[in-house]
TIDOVEX-456004 format. One record per atom (N, C-alpha, C): residue number from 1; residue in three letters; atom name; y, x negated, z. Coordinates in nm, 2 decimals. Example, Ala and Ser with C-alpha at 12.3 -4.5 7.8 and 13.67 -1.06 7.14 Angstrom:
TIDOVEX-456004
{site 1, 'ALA', 'N', {-0.57, -1.32, 0.78}}
{site 1, 'ALA', 'CA', {-0.45, -1.23, 0.78}}
{site 1, 'ALA', 'C', {-0.33, -1.32, 0.78}}
{site 2, 'SER', 'N', {-0.22, -1.28, 0.71}}
{site 2, 'SER', 'CA', {-0.11, -1.37, 0.71}}
{site 2, 'SER', 'C', {0.00, -1.29, 0.79}}
This chain:
TIDOVEX-456004
{site 1, 'MET', 'N', {2.30, -2.33, -1.37}}
{site 1, 'MET', 'CA', {2.18, -2.35, -1.26}}
{site 1, 'MET', 'C', {2.24, -2.35, -1.12}}
{site 2, 'ALA', 'N', {2.32, -2.43, -1.09}}
{site 2, 'ALA', 'CA', {2.38, -2.45, -0.96}}
{site 2, 'ALA', 'C', {2.43, -2.32, -0.91}}
{site 3, 'LEU', 'N', {2.52, -2.23, -0.97}}
{site 3, 'LEU', 'CA', {2.55, -2.11, -0.94}}
{site 3, 'LEU', 'C', {2.45, -2.02, -0.91}}
{site 4, 'ARG', 'N', {2.33, -2.02, -0.99}}
{site 4, 'ARG', 'CA', {2.23, -1.93, -0.96}}
{site 4, 'ARG', 'C', {2.16, -1.96, -0.83}}
{site 5, 'ALA', 'N', {2.15, -2.08, -0.80}}
{site 5, 'ALA', 'CA', {2.09, -2.14, -0.67}}
{site 5, 'ALA', 'C', {2.19, -2.11, -0.57}}
{site 6, 'LEU', 'N', {2.32, -2.11, -0.57}}
{site 6, 'LEU', 'CA', {2.42, -2.07, -0.46}}
{site 6, 'LEU', 'C', {2.40, -1.92, -0.44}}
{site 7, 'ILE', 'N', {2.38, -1.83, -0.54}}
{site 7, 'ILE', 'CA', {2.36, -1.70, -0.53}}
{site 7, 'ILE', 'C', {2.22, -1.66, -0.45}}
{site 8, 'LEU', 'N', {2.14, -1.73, -0.49}}
{site 8, 'LEU', 'CA', {2.00, -1.71, -0.42}}
{site 8, 'LEU', 'C', {1.99, -1.77, -0.28}}
{site 9, 'GLY', 'N', {2.06, -1.88, -0.26}}
{site 9, 'GLY', 'CA', {2.09, -1.92, -0.12}}
{site 9, 'GLY', 'C', {2.15, -1.83, -0.02}}
{site 10, 'LYS', 'N', {2.25, -1.75, -0.09}}
{site 10, 'LYS', 'CA', {2.33, -1.66, 0.00}}
{site 10, 'LYS', 'C', {2.25, -1.54, 0.02}}
{site 11, 'LYS', 'N', {2.18, -1.50, -0.08}}
{site 11, 'LYS', 'CA', {2.07, -1.38, -0.08}}
{site 11, 'LYS', 'C', {1.95, -1.42, 0.05}}
{site 12, 'LEU', 'N', {1.91, -1.54, 0.04}}
{site 12, 'LEU', 'CA', {1.81, -1.59, 0.13}}
{site 12, 'LEU', 'C', {1.86, -1.59, 0.28}}
{site 13, 'THR', 'N', {1.99, -1.65, 0.29}}
{site 13, 'THR', 'CA', {2.05, -1.63, 0.42}}
{site 13, 'THR', 'C', {2.07, -1.49, 0.48}}
{site 14, 'GLU', 'N', {2.10, -1.38, 0.38}}
{site 14, 'GLU', 'CA', {2.14, -1.25, 0.43}}
{site 14, 'GLU', 'C', {1.99, -1.20, 0.48}}
{site 15, 'ALA', 'N', {1.91, -1.22, 0.39}}
{site 15, 'ALA', 'CA', {1.75, -1.17, 0.41}}
{site 15, 'ALA', 'C', {1.69, -1.22, 0.55}}
{site 16, 'ARG', 'N', {1.72, -1.35, 0.57}}
{site 16, 'ARG', 'CA', {1.67, -1.41, 0.69}}
{site 16, 'ARG', 'C', {1.75, -1.34, 0.82}}
{site 17, 'ALA', 'N', {1.88, -1.32, 0.80}}
{site 17, 'ALA', 'CA', {1.94, -1.26, 0.92}}
{site 17, 'ALA', 'C', {1.91, -1.12, 0.94}}
{site 18, 'ARG', 'N', {1.87, -1.04, 0.82}}
{site 18, 'ARG', 'CA', {1.83, -0.90, 0.84}}
{site 18, 'ARG', 'C', {1.68, -0.91, 0.91}}
{site 19, 'LEU', 'N', {1.61, -1.00, 0.88}}
{site 19, 'LEU', 'CA', {1.48, -1.00, 0.93}}
{site 19, 'LEU', 'C', {1.48, -1.05, 1.08}}
{site 20, 'GLU', 'N', {1.58, -1.12, 1.13}}
{site 20, 'GLU', 'CA', {1.58, -1.16, 1.26}}
{site 20, 'GLU', 'C', {1.63, -1.02, 1.35}}
{site 21, 'GLU', 'N', {1.71, -0.94, 1.27}}
{site 21, 'GLU', 'CA', {1.76, -0.81, 1.33}}
{site 21, 'GLU', 'C', {1.65, -0.71, 1.35}}
{site 22, 'LEU', 'N', {1.56, -0.73, 1.26}}
{site 22, 'LEU', 'CA', {1.43, -0.65, 1.27}}
{site 22, 'LEU', 'C', {1.34, -0.70, 1.39}}
{site 23, 'ARG', 'N', {1.32, -0.84, 1.40}}
{site 23, 'ARG', 'CA', {1.24, -0.89, 1.49}}
{site 23, 'ARG', 'C', {1.30, -0.84, 1.63}}
{site 24, 'ALA', 'N', {1.43, -0.85, 1.63}}
{site 24, 'ALA', 'CA', {1.50, -0.82, 1.78}}
{site 24, 'ALA', 'C', {1.45, -0.67, 1.80}}
{site 25, 'LYS', 'N', {1.45, -0.59, 1.73}}
{site 25, 'LYS', 'CA', {1.40, -0.45, 1.73}}
{site 25, 'LYS', 'C', {1.26, -0.44, 1.80}}
{site 26, 'ASP', 'N', {1.17, -0.54, 1.75}}
{site 26, 'ASP', 'CA', {1.03, -0.53, 1.81}}
{site 26, 'ASP', 'C', {1.04, -0.51, 1.96}}
{site 27, 'ALA', 'N', {1.11, -0.57, 2.04}}
{site 27, 'ALA', 'CA', {1.12, -0.55, 2.19}}
{site 27, 'ALA', 'C', {1.15, -0.40, 2.23}}
{site 28, 'GLU', 'N', {1.23, -0.32, 2.15}}
{site 28, 'GLU', 'CA', {1.26, -0.20, 2.16}}
{site 28, 'GLU', 'C', {1.14, -0.12, 2.13}}
{site 29, 'PHE', 'N', {1.07, -0.15, 2.04}}
{site 29, 'PHE', 'CA', {0.95, -0.07, 2.00}}
{site 29, 'PHE', 'C', {0.85, -0.08, 2.12}}
{site 30, 'GLU', 'N', {0.84, -0.20, 2.18}}
{site 30, 'GLU', 'CA', {0.74, -0.24, 2.27}}
{site 30, 'GLU', 'C', {0.79, -0.14, 2.39}}
{site 31, 'LYS', 'N', {0.92, -0.14, 2.42}}
{site 31, 'LYS', 'CA', {0.96, -0.08, 2.55}}
{site 31, 'LYS', 'C', {0.94, 0.10, 2.51}}
{site 32, 'ARG', 'N', {0.95, 0.15, 2.42}}
{site 32, 'ARG', 'CA', {0.93, 0.28, 2.37}}
{site 32, 'ARG', 'C', {0.78, 0.31, 2.37}}
{site 33, 'GLU', 'N', {0.70, 0.22, 2.33}}
{site 33, 'GLU', 'CA', {0.55, 0.23, 2.34}}
{site 33, 'GLU', 'C', {0.50, 0.26, 2.48}}
{site 34, 'SER', 'N', {0.55, 0.16, 2.56}}
{site 34, 'SER', 'CA', {0.53, 0.16, 2.71}}
{site 34, 'SER', 'C', {0.57, 0.28, 2.78}}
{site 35, 'ASP', 'N', {0.68, 0.34, 2.74}}
{site 35, 'ASP', 'CA', {0.75, 0.48, 2.79}}
{site 35, 'ASP', 'C', {0.67, 0.57, 2.75}}
{site 36, 'LEU', 'N', {0.61, 0.57, 2.63}}
{site 36, 'LEU', 'CA', {0.53, 0.69, 2.58}}
{site 36, 'LEU', 'C', {0.40, 0.69, 2.64}}
{site 37, 'ALA', 'N', {0.33, 0.59, 2.67}}
{site 37, 'ALA', 'CA', {0.21, 0.57, 2.73}}
{site 37, 'ALA', 'C', {0.23, 0.62, 2.87}}
{site 38, 'GLU', 'N', {0.34, 0.59, 2.94}}
{site 38, 'GLU', 'CA', {0.35, 0.64, 3.07}}
{site 38, 'GLU', 'C', {0.37, 0.79, 3.07}}
{site 39, 'ALA', 'N', {0.44, 0.84, 2.96}}
{site 39, 'ALA', 'CA', {0.48, 0.98, 2.94}}
{site 39, 'ALA', 'C', {0.34, 1.06, 2.92}}
{site 40, 'ILE', 'N', {0.25, 1.00, 2.83}}
{site 40, 'ILE', 'CA', {0.11, 1.05, 2.82}}
{site 40, 'ILE', 'C', {0.05, 1.07, 2.97}}
{site 41, 'GLU', 'N', {0.05, 0.97, 3.04}}
{site 41, 'GLU', 'CA', {-0.02, 0.99, 3.17}}
{site 41, 'GLU', 'C', {0.04, 1.08, 3.26}}
{site 42, 'GLU', 'N', {0.16, 1.12, 3.25}}
{site 42, 'GLU', 'CA', {0.25, 1.20, 3.35}}
{site 42, 'GLU', 'C', {0.25, 1.35, 3.29}}
{site 43, 'ALA', 'N', {0.19, 1.38, 3.16}}
{site 43, 'ALA', 'CA', {0.20, 1.51, 3.10}}
{site 43, 'ALA', 'C', {0.12, 1.60, 3.18}}
{site 44, 'GLU', 'N', {0.16, 1.69, 3.24}}
{site 44, 'GLU', 'CA', {0.06, 1.79, 3.30}}
{site 44, 'GLU', 'C', {0.02, 1.92, 3.24}}
{site 45, 'SER', 'N', {0.12, 1.97, 3.18}}
{site 45, 'SER', 'CA', {0.10, 2.09, 3.11}}
{site 45, 'SER', 'C', {0.07, 2.08, 2.95}}
{site 46, 'GLU', 'N', {0.02, 2.18, 2.90}}
{site 46, 'GLU', 'CA', {0.00, 2.19, 2.75}}
{site 46, 'GLU', 'C', {0.13, 2.16, 2.67}}
{site 47, 'GLU', 'N', {0.21, 2.24, 2.73}}
{site 47, 'GLU', 'CA', {0.36, 2.20, 2.67}}
{site 47, 'GLU', 'C', {0.41, 2.06, 2.66}}
{site 48, 'ASP', 'N', {0.38, 2.01, 2.80}}
{site 48, 'ASP', 'CA', {0.43, 1.87, 2.81}}
{site 48, 'ASP', 'C', {0.35, 1.78, 2.71}}
{site 49, 'ARG', 'N', {0.21, 1.80, 2.68}}
{site 49, 'ARG', 'CA', {0.14, 1.72, 2.61}}
{site 49, 'ARG', 'C', {0.16, 1.74, 2.48}}
{site 50, 'GLU', 'N', {0.20, 1.85, 2.41}}
{site 50, 'GLU', 'CA', {0.24, 1.88, 2.29}}
{site 50, 'GLU', 'C', {0.38, 1.81, 2.26}}
{site 51, 'ALA', 'N', {0.48, 1.80, 2.37}}
{site 51, 'ALA', 'CA', {0.60, 1.72, 2.35}}
{site 51, 'ALA', 'C', {0.59, 1.59, 2.32}}
{site 52, 'VAL', 'N', {0.49, 1.53, 2.41}}
{site 52, 'VAL', 'CA', {0.46, 1.38, 2.41}}
{site 52, 'VAL', 'C', {0.39, 1.36, 2.28}}
{site 53, 'GLU', 'N', {0.31, 1.44, 2.24}}
{site 53, 'GLU', 'CA', {0.21, 1.40, 2.11}}
{site 53, 'GLU', 'C', {0.33, 1.41, 1.99}}
{site 54, 'ALA', 'N', {0.43, 1.49, 1.99}}
{site 54, 'ALA', 'CA', {0.55, 1.49, 1.88}}
{site 54, 'ALA', 'C', {0.60, 1.37, 1.88}}
{site 55, 'LEU', 'N', {0.63, 1.32, 2.02}}
{site 55, 'LEU', 'CA', {0.71, 1.19, 2.04}}
{site 55, 'LEU', 'C', {0.63, 1.07, 1.99}}
{site 56, 'VAL', 'N', {0.51, 1.08, 2.01}}
{site 56, 'VAL', 'CA', {0.41, 0.97, 1.96}}
{site 56, 'VAL', 'C', {0.41, 0.98, 1.80}}
{site 57, 'GLU', 'N', {0.40, 1.09, 1.75}}
{site 57, 'GLU', 'CA', {0.37, 1.09, 1.59}}
{site 57, 'GLU', 'C', {0.52, 1.03, 1.54}}
{site 58, 'GLU', 'N', {0.62, 1.06, 1.59}}
{site 58, 'GLU', 'CA', {0.75, 1.01, 1.55}}
{site 58, 'GLU', 'C', {0.76, 0.88, 1.57}}
{site 59, 'PHE', 'N', {0.74, 0.82, 1.68}}
{site 59, 'PHE', 'CA', {0.73, 0.67, 1.71}}
{site 59, 'PHE', 'C', {0.64, 0.60, 1.62}}
{site 60, 'GLU', 'N', {0.52, 0.66, 1.59}}
{site 60, 'GLU', 'CA', {0.44, 0.59, 1.51}}
{site 60, 'GLU', 'C', {0.48, 0.57, 1.36}}
{site 61, 'THR', 'N', {0.55, 0.66, 1.32}}
{site 61, 'THR', 'CA', {0.60, 0.68, 1.18}}
{site 61, 'THR', 'C', {0.72, 0.58, 1.18}}
{site 62, 'GLU', 'N', {0.81, 0.58, 1.29}}
{site 62, 'GLU', 'CA', {0.91, 0.48, 1.28}}
{site 62, 'GLU', 'C', {0.86, 0.32, 1.28}}
{site 63, 'LYS', 'N', {0.78, 0.32, 1.37}}
{site 63, 'LYS', 'CA', {0.73, 0.17, 1.39}}
{site 63, 'LYS', 'C', {0.67, 0.14, 1.26}}
{site 64, 'ALA', 'N', {0.58, 0.24, 1.18}}
{site 64, 'ALA', 'CA', {0.51, 0.17, 1.06}}
{site 64, 'ALA', 'C', {0.62, 0.14, 0.95}}
{site 65, 'ALA', 'N', {0.73, 0.22, 0.95}}
{site 65, 'ALA', 'CA', {0.82, 0.20, 0.86}}
{site 65, 'ALA', 'C', {0.87, 0.05, 0.90}}
{site 66, 'HIS', 'N', {0.91, 0.02, 1.00}}
{site 66, 'HIS', 'CA', {0.97, -0.08, 1.07}}
{site 66, 'HIS', 'C', {0.89, -0.21, 1.04}}
{site 67, 'GLU', 'N', {0.75, -0.19, 1.05}}
{site 67, 'GLU', 'CA', {0.67, -0.32, 1.02}}
{site 67, 'GLU', 'C', {0.65, -0.31, 0.88}}
{site 68, 'GLU', 'N', {0.66, -0.21, 0.79}}
{site 68, 'GLU', 'CA', {0.65, -0.23, 0.63}}
{site 68, 'GLU', 'C', {0.79, -0.31, 0.60}}
{site 69, 'GLU', 'N', {0.90, -0.26, 0.67}}
{site 69, 'GLU', 'CA', {1.02, -0.33, 0.62}}
{site 69, 'GLU', 'C', {1.02, -0.47, 0.65}}
{site 70, 'LYS', 'N', {0.96, -0.51, 0.77}}
{site 70, 'LYS', 'CA', {0.96, -0.66, 0.81}}
{site 70, 'LYS', 'C', {0.86, -0.73, 0.70}}
{site 71, 'LYS', 'N', {0.76, -0.66, 0.68}}
{site 71, 'LYS', 'CA', {0.65, -0.74, 0.58}}
{site 71, 'LYS', 'C', {0.72, -0.74, 0.45}}
{site 72, 'ASN', 'N', {0.77, -0.64, 0.40}}
{site 72, 'ASN', 'CA', {0.85, -0.66, 0.26}}
{site 72, 'ASN', 'C', {0.96, -0.77, 0.26}}
{site 73, 'LEU', 'N', {1.03, -0.77, 0.35}}
{site 73, 'LEU', 'CA', {1.13, -0.86, 0.38}}
{site 73, 'LEU', 'C', {1.08, -1.01, 0.39}}
{site 74, 'GLU', 'N', {0.98, -1.01, 0.46}}
{site 74, 'GLU', 'CA', {0.91, -1.16, 0.46}}
{site 74, 'GLU', 'C', {0.87, -1.19, 0.34}}
{site 75, 'GLU', 'N', {0.82, -1.11, 0.27}}
{site 75, 'GLU', 'CA', {0.74, -1.15, 0.13}}
{site 75, 'GLU', 'C', {0.88, -1.18, 0.02}}
{site 76, 'GLU', 'N', {0.98, -1.12, 0.04}}
{site 76, 'GLU', 'CA', {1.10, -1.14, -0.03}}
{site 76, 'GLU', 'C', {1.17, -1.27, 0.00}}
{site 77, 'ILE', 'N', {1.15, -1.31, 0.10}}
{site 77, 'ILE', 'CA', {1.20, -1.44, 0.17}}
{site 77, 'ILE', 'C', {1.13, -1.54, 0.12}}
{site 78, 'SER', 'N', {1.01, -1.54, 0.11}}
{site 78, 'SER', 'CA', {0.90, -1.64, 0.07}}
{site 78, 'SER', 'C', {0.93, -1.65, -0.07}}
{site 79, 'ASP', 'N', {0.93, -1.55, -0.17}}
{site 79, 'ASP', 'CA', {0.97, -1.55, -0.30}}
{site 79, 'ASP', 'C', {1.08, -1.62, -0.33}}
{site 80, 'MET', 'N', {1.20, -1.58, -0.26}}
{site 80, 'MET', 'CA', {1.33, -1.67, -0.28}}
{site 80, 'MET', 'C', {1.32, -1.81, -0.25}}
{site 81, 'GLU', 'N', {1.25, -1.85, -0.14}}
{site 81, 'GLU', 'CA', {1.23, -1.98, -0.09}}
{site 81, 'GLU', 'C', {1.17, -2.05, -0.21}}
{site 82, 'GLY', 'N', {1.06, -1.98, -0.27}}
{site 82, 'GLY', 'CA', {0.98, -2.06, -0.38}}
{site 82, 'GLY', 'C', {1.08, -2.08, -0.49}}
{site 83, 'GLU', 'N', {1.15, -1.95, -0.53}}
{site 83, 'GLU', 'CA', {1.22, -1.99, -0.65}}
{site 83, 'GLU', 'C', {1.35, -2.08, -0.61}}
{site 84, 'LEU', 'N', {1.41, -2.09, -0.51}}
{site 84, 'LEU', 'CA', {1.50, -2.18, -0.46}}
{site 84, 'LEU', 'C', {1.45, -2.35, -0.47}}
{site 85, 'GLU', 'N', {1.34, -2.36, -0.43}}
{site 85, 'GLU', 'CA', {1.27, -2.49, -0.45}}
{site 85, 'GLU', 'C', {1.28, -2.56, -0.60}}
{site 86, 'LYS', 'N', {1.28, -2.45, -0.69}}
{site 86, 'LYS', 'CA', {1.29, -2.50, -0.83}}
{site 86, 'LYS', 'C', {1.41, -2.56, -0.87}}
{site 87, 'PHE', 'N', {1.51, -2.52, -0.79}}
{site 87, 'PHE', 'CA', {1.65, -2.57, -0.81}}
{site 87, 'PHE', 'C', {1.67, -2.72, -0.74}}
{site 88, 'THR', 'N', {1.57, -2.76, -0.65}}
{site 88, 'THR', 'CA', {1.60, -2.88, -0.58}}
{site 88, 'THR', 'C', {1.51, -2.98, -0.63}}
């Protein structure tokens, strides 16, 4: 049992570190979103608007994947914490 707890503890530490990395990227997404909002306002031609729309779609896809990964990792961490409590 003790070895299982050690393995789980290590996995939990790694998962928490990964979650912190993902949370650190939140600021990057906020900056990109702000830049895109500015680009939307500045787009003058149809070509510019289409280019910005493509960037917005790409951004939204990336952000959704990022948020999903964070959510899944948070759930995984919660599950591991619950399992680890059984060993204490």
